[in-house]
N, C-alpha and C positions, 0 to 999 in steps of 0.2 A: 087857127081862126082865119076867116076871110073878111075883108072890108070892102063895102060898095062905094060908089062915087058920091053918096050922100053921107058917108061916115058910119053907116051901119056896120055892125060887127056881128058875125055869126057866132053860134055856139061852138065851143072848141070840139074838134074831132080828133080822134087818135089814129095815127099811122103805125101799124105794127110791122116791125122788121124781124124776120126770122133768120138768125145766123146759124148756119149748119157747120158743124165741126168737121175738120179733116185731121187725119193722123199726122201729128208732128213727129218728125224723125228724132230718134234719141241723139244725145250729144255725148260722144266719147272724149277722152282726154289723153294727151301725150304723157310720157313718163321717161325718167332717166334712172338707170341702175349701174352699179359697178361690181365687178368680180375679178378675181385673180385668174391668171392664165391656166391654172390647174384646178380651179374650183368651179363645180357646176352651180348655176344660179337657179333657184326656184323662186318664182315671182307670181304676182297677180296684177293684171292691168287695173288702172283706177276704175272705180265704179262709174259706169255711164249714168246719165240722167235722162228722164223723159217727162215732159210737162203734162202729158195726157195718157200715160200708160206706164207699163213696167218693162224692165229689161228681160228678154227671154233668153238671149244667148250672145256669145261673142264668136267671131270668125276671123281666122288669120287671113290677112289681105296679101301681104308680100312677106316672104321668109327672109332669113338672114343671108342667103346666097351661098354659093359654093366657096369653100376655103375659109369660111367664117364660123366654124363650129357647127353644131346641130341644135335644132329647136323642136320641142314637142309642145304643141299648143292645144288647149282643151276648151270646150264650149262654155265652161264657166269662167273663162278668162284667166285661168291659172296656166302657167307654162314652166318649162324647164329648159334652160340654155346650158349646153355643155361645150366648152371651148375645144376639148380634145387636144390634138397635137397642132392645130392650125395657128396657135399663137406662141409656140415654143421659141420662135425667132426673136420674141420681145426680150430685151435685156431688162435687168432690174431697173425700175424707174421709168421705163418706156410704157406707152399705152396705145391702144387702137380701138376705135369705135366700130360697133356693128349695130345695125338697126333692123327692126321688123315693124310692120304696120298691121293694124287690125280694125275691124268694124264691130259695132254693137247693133243688135236687132231687137226691136220691141215686140210686145205681145200682139200688135196688129201688122207685123211684117215690115215696119219701117226700119230703114238701115241708116246708120250714122255715116258721116264722112270718115274716111280712114284717118287714124291717128298713129303716130310713130312712137315706138319705145326704143330709146337709145341706150345701149349697154356699152360701157367703157371697160375694156379688158386690160388689166394692168399686168406688166411683165414681172417675172421672178427669175432669179439666176438659175439656169439649168446646168446641172453638173456636166462636166465633159465626159466623153465616153472613150475609155482606153480599150486596147485590143490585145488579145493573147498572141503568142508567137512561138515558133519552133526553130531551133538552130541545131547544127551538127558540127562537131569538131573532133579531131583526133586526140588521143590521150597525151600526146606530146606537143600539141599545137595550141597556142594562145588564140582565143576567139575575140575579135573586135566586132561589136554589133551596135545596133540602134533599134530601140523599141519602135513598133509601128506608130505612125503619127496619130495622136488622139484627135477627136473631133468635138466641136462645141457649137450648138445651133445658135447661140446668142452671144458668143464671145470668142476669145482667142486663147490658145494654150500658152500659159506663162512658164510652166516648169514641170519636170517629172521628179518623182521621189521614190527611193527604194522602200518597199513595204516589208518584205521578208527576204533575207539573204539565202545563199546556197547551203548554209549549214556546215558544221565542222566535218572534216574528212571528205569534202566535196570540192576541193580546189579553192580558189579565191576569186572574189568578184570585186571589181571597182565600178561604181555606178555614178554617173554625172547628171547634173540638173537638166541638161539638154536631151536626156534620154539615151545618150551613148554609154556604152559599157565595155569592159574588158574582162573576159573570163579566162583564168589560167588554171588548167587542170593540175599542174605541178606533179608531184609523185603519187597523188591520191588514187590514180587510176592505173598505175603500173601493173596491177594484178590482172588487168584485162588481157586476155589472149587475143590474137588476131581473129577477127570475126565476132568477138564479143562486144557488148556495149552496155552502158549504164546511163540512166537519165538523172539529171540534176535540174532543179527548178529554183527560180526566184520570182517574186511578184513585185509589182510597182503600181503607182498611182500617177494620174495627171492632174494638175491644178490649173484652173482658168484664171483670166485676168480679174475676176470678181471674187476669187478665193474659193470657188467651188471645186470639190475634189471628187474624182471619179471612183468607181468601185475598183478594187485591186484586180489586176489581170496578171496572168502567169506566163513567163517565158520558160519553155522547156528546152534544155540543151541535152542532146544525145552525144555522149562521149564514146567514140569507137576505139577499140583496143588495137594495138600494134604488137608485133612480135618483138619483145625486148631481148637483146643479145644476152647470152649468159655472161656471168661475171666470174672470172678466174680469181683465185685467192693465192697470194704469195705464201710460201711456207719455207721453213728451215728444218733440216734434219741433221743428226750427228751419228757417226758410226766410227768404229775403230779401224785402224789401218789393216787389220787382218780379218775384218768382218765383211761378209757379203751383204 
């Protein structure tokens, strides 16, 4: 209404304001997940919201980065994260975070702010890795040896243990917890002539500081023959004084 200087008041009149809509960007949400160092994680980003439309798709914004496993991201917001070997250095109880970000797009082309998915990768004890070996000794020579040093990506080697021995008729073996050993052919290879040889094997395992045990590995010892001197045998004979 309008009022004049004498107090007169006009009829009410209407002012019409037209509010025109604009596309409001969708709103995405952050998320957190956990997986083991050897377990692939299949996930789905949280459903984005849009006050004036619908969600058309999701797009990866930044990936997990080199050395942080691999990520496959789909337009429906589903994804698969595979740690691979990049987290093998994590010991049992340790963890490391890896992140990626994504955006949501609505049916009018509006794009959300990027949001982050944080994945915590937890470590497990990786078994140590032992190695096979070959050695050579003569049939009359005691062999003192040491198994190759085992490796462990997330710990240290605590000890070595004999898995299977050399077996009967193949000399004798003494094996120690530090991986050293002594193999004595004894008389079991005396039948080998010079230039001949015979193999004998034993296997062992390595144990790490968390109790992880390696696959058994074999040590092959080639025993080479030597010429054994003949052995004369004493004898006694009797004859008469007149007998030739």
